[in-house]
N, C-alpha and C positions, 0 to 999 in steps of 0.2 A: 897220589896226593901233591898239588902244586906247592904247598906251605912246606912238606918235609923236603921237598928237592931245593927248596930254596934256605933250608938250614933252619925253619921255625918249627916250633914245637907247640902242641894243643895247650891251652892254658890250663891252668892247675888252680885248687881251692883249698886255701889252708884254714883250720879253724882257729882260731886265737885267744885267748883268756889273759887278762893280767897275770893271774897266777901263774901261769905257764906260756909266755908270751913268744915263745919261738915260731916266726913264721915261716923260715925256711935256712936252707943253706946260706950263710954269708957269702954274699957275692953272687947269687944264684938267678935271681928275676930281675926282669926289664921293668916291672910294674906291680906295685902293692896299693891295692884298692880296697878303702873301707867306707862301707854305708852303714849310716846312724848308728856307731858303736862308741864314737869319742866321748859322748854325753854322760854315758855308763862307765867307761873308762875312770874319768873325771871322778866319778863317786867313790871309786875304790881308793883314790888318794893319789898324790903327786908321785910318790913312788912307783907306783903299780902303771900309770898314765905313761911315766918316763919308760919304764922297761917295754910297754909295747912299743913306744916309739922307736927305741935303741933298736929293739929286733926287726922293724920294719927298714930302717933303714941299715943295718947290716946287711939284711936280705939282697939289697940294691946291687944292681952291677952299677959301675961308675958311669953317670948320668942317666940313672934309672929314675923312675918318678912314683910319687908317693901323693896318690889322691884321696883326697878325705871329701867325703857328703856328708853332711848332717845338717838336723835343724838347731835351733837355737831358742831360747827364751824371748817372751818380749822383753823390750829394752827397761822395762819399769820391775821385772820379776829378778829374785835373787836364786842364785842355784843352791840348793840343799844335799847335804851327803845323808846318806841312806843308815 
């Protein structure tokens, strides 16, 4: 496999919840990518949201990338907590 000969490894996926936000071992990944999760983390409160982002940033290698894809409310709407 060409990727293996170049020192690349296949991507891995972790499931992350605000109550157990460990993404991966510190400094072990090049990219953390989340799709449509941030609005749910926000509903869990600031501390939970910060814990998830801290875990993601801690998992990144130097120069790593955190990618966030999410939708948002219309400008006239207000975020409500559950």
